[in-house]
C-alpha positions in Angstrom: -31.7 -41.8 4.5 -30.7 -41.1 8.1 -27.9 -43.7 7.8 -26.6 -42.0 4.6 -26.6 -38.6 6.3 -24.6 -40.0 9.2 -22.1 -41.5 6.7 -21.8 -38.2 4.9 -21.3 -36.4 8.2 -18.4 -38.7 9.1 -16.8 -38.3 5.7 -17.0 -34.5 6.0 -15.3 -34.7 9.4 -12.5 -36.7 7.8 -12.2 -34.3 4.9 -12.0 -31.4 7.3 -9.4 -32.9 9.6 -7.4 -35.0 7.2 -7.8 -33.5 3.7 -4.4 -34.9 2.8 -6.0 -38.4 2.8 -8.3 -37.6 -0.1 -7.4 -37.5 -3.7 -8.8 -35.0 -6.3 -11.8 -37.4 -6.9 -12.6 -37.6 -3.2 -11.3 -41.1 -2.7 -10.0 -41.9 0.8 -6.5 -43.3 1.2 -6.7 -45.5 4.3 -3.0 -46.3 4.3 -2.0 -42.7 4.5 -4.6 -42.1 7.2 -3.1 -45.0 9.3 0.3 -43.6 8.9 -0.8 -40.2 10.2 -2.8 -41.3 13.3 -0.2 -43.9 14.2 3.4 -43.5 12.8 4.3 -47.0 14.1 1.5 -48.6 12.0 3.1 -51.0 9.5 1.6 -50.3 6.1 2.5 -52.7 3.3 0.6 -51.2 0.4 2.4 -48.8 -1.9 0.8 -45.4 -2.4 1.6 -42.1 -4.1 3.1 -39.4 -2.0 6.0 -37.0 -1.2 8.7 -38.3 1.1 11.9 -36.6 2.2 14.6 -36.8 4.9 13.1 -35.0 7.9 9.5 -35.5 7.2 8.8 -37.3 10.5 10.7 -34.5 12.3 8.6 -31.8 10.5 5.4 -33.6 11.5 6.5 -33.5 15.1 7.3 -29.8 14.9 3.7 -29.2 13.7 2.3 -30.8 16.9 4.4 -28.8 19.5 2.6 -26.2 21.5 3.9 -22.6 21.8 6.6 -22.3 24.4 6.9 -18.5 24.5 4.8 -15.6 25.7 3.5 -12.7 23.5 4.4 -9.4 25.1 2.5 -6.2 24.1 4.6 -3.3 22.8 3.0 -0.7 25.0 5.0 2.3 23.7 3.9 1.5 20.1 0.3 0.9 21.0 0.1 4.3 22.9 1.1 6.3 19.8 -1.9 8.4 18.6 -2.0 6.7 15.1 -2.2 3.3 16.7 -4.7 3.7 19.5 -7.8 2.8 17.5 -6.1 0.1 15.3 -7.9 -3.2 14.9 -4.8 -4.9 13.4 -2.5 -7.3 15.1 1.2 -7.3 14.2 3.4 -10.0 15.8 7.2 -9.9 15.5 9.0 -13.2 16.1 9.7 -16.7 14.8 6.9 -17.4 12.3 6.5 -21.1 13.4 6.0 -20.0 17.0 3.7 -17.2 16.0 1.5 -19.7 14.1 1.3 -21.8 17.2 0.0 -18.8 19.1 -2.5 -17.9 16.4 -3.9 -21.4 16.5 -4.9 -20.8 20.1 -7.2 -17.9 19.3 -7.9 -17.9 15.5 -8.3 -21.5 14.5 -10.7 -21.9 11.6 -11.3 -18.1 11.6 -9.0 -16.8 8.9 -10.4 -16.3 5.4 -7.2 -15.5 3.5 -3.5 -16.1 4.0 -0.7 -14.8 1.9 2.9 -15.9 2.5 6.2 -15.2 0.7 8.5 -18.0 2.0 12.2 -18.5 1.2 12.6 -19.5 -2.5 15.8 -21.5 -1.7 17.8 -19.8 -4.4 21.0 -19.9 -2.4 21.3 -16.2 -3.4 22.7 -13.5 -1.2 20.3 -10.9 -2.6 17.7 -11.3 0.1 17.8 -9.8 3.6 17.1 -13.3 5.0 18.9 -16.6 4.6 17.7 -18.1 1.3 20.0 -21.2 1.5 18.0 -24.1 2.8 20.7 -26.9 3.3 20.9 -29.2 6.2 23.9 -28.4 8.4 26.0 -31.3 9.6 24.5 -30.8 13.1 21.0 -30.9 11.7 21.6 -34.0 9.7 23.1 -35.8 12.7 20.0 -34.9 14.8 17.7 -36.3 12.1 19.7 -39.4 11.6 19.9 -40.3 15.3 16.1 -40.3 15.4 15.9 -42.8 12.5 15.7 -46.6 13.0 18.1 -47.6 10.2 21.4 -49.5 9.8 24.7 -47.8 10.8 26.0 -47.9 7.2 22.8 -46.2 6.0 23.3 -43.5 8.7 26.9 -43.0 7.4 25.6 -42.7 3.8 23.1 -40.0 4.8 25.6 -38.0 6.8 27.8 -37.9 3.7 24.8 -36.8 1.6 25.1 -33.4 -0.1 23.6 -31.7 -3.1 20.1 -30.6 -4.3 18.2 -33.4 -2.7 19.5 -32.4 0.7 18.6 -28.8 0.0 15.0 -29.8 -1.1 14.6 -31.9 2.0 15.8 -29.1 4.3 13.3 -26.6 2.6 10.4 -29.1 2.9 11.2 -29.7 6.6 11.2 -26.0 7.2 7.9 -25.4 5.3 5.8 -28.4 6.3 4.9 -27.4 9.9 4.2 -23.8 8.9 1.8 -24.8 6.1 0.2 -27.4 8.4 -0.5 -24.9 11.1 -1.7 -22.3 8.5 -4.3 -24.8 7.2 -5.7 -25.1 10.7 -6.3 -21.3 10.7 -8.4 -21.2 7.5 -12.1 -21.2 7.5 -13.9 -23.9 5.5 -14.0 -21.6 2.5 -10.6 -20.0 3.2 -7.8 -19.7 0.7 -4.0 -19.5 0.9 -1.8 -17.8 -1.7 1.9 -18.6 -1.8 4.7 -16.8 -3.8 7.4 -19.1 -5.1 9.7 -19.5 -8.0 11.0 -22.5 -10.0 13.5 -23.8 -7.4 10.8 -25.3 -5.1 7.5 -25.0 -7.0 7.3 -28.7 -7.8 7.9 -29.7 -4.2 5.5 -27.0 -2.9 2.6 -28.3 -5.1 3.0 -31.9 -3.8 3.4 -30.8 -0.2 0.2 -28.6 -0.5 -1.6 -31.5 -2.0 -0.8 -33.5 1.1 -1.5 -30.8 3.6 -4.6 -29.2 2.1 -5.9 -32.1 0.0 -5.3 -32.4 -3.8 -9.0 -31.7 -4.5 -8.7 -28.3 -2.8 -6.0 -27.0 -5.3 
């Protein structure tokens, strides 16, 4: 009985820290786990998953600590209507803000709502809704890849929807990964999206949050 409790305790730790390694039935994917804890580990068994150009880079972005300082807006906070406020409003790059929030609110947020770029390539939004890799971004990613020169050339000539999906996934992955770290055990996240990236988003969330937590 004690041994079983210890085993359950270990499994629960793995589910908490690596939910992406469990399928909807609670089965543990050891190959995926090995790939996460040691990117250099050679895994020879095929497994189901979502891959894109820039995935390794996006994983690295999720591990970087905040490099900025948060400065109080003293004038705003001194206004009479704001003096007793218990809310926190942070203006800045959302990836960097998520890094700051993880320093003080890890596993303390019960609900997150986000409205990320839909990647429509439309000019109707106040923000850039065109997630394509620039030539400079592609060159940066390719240089970090251990592949043959002719394959690098092929990737650098790569244009179209696949490139756009990969750029969007590279943008979203570190942000969702850090958001997951903020949620309480029973916390939930709601995401607004449309048809352009909903398929990619579902697979990426399965990986980050665990398919059984959909």
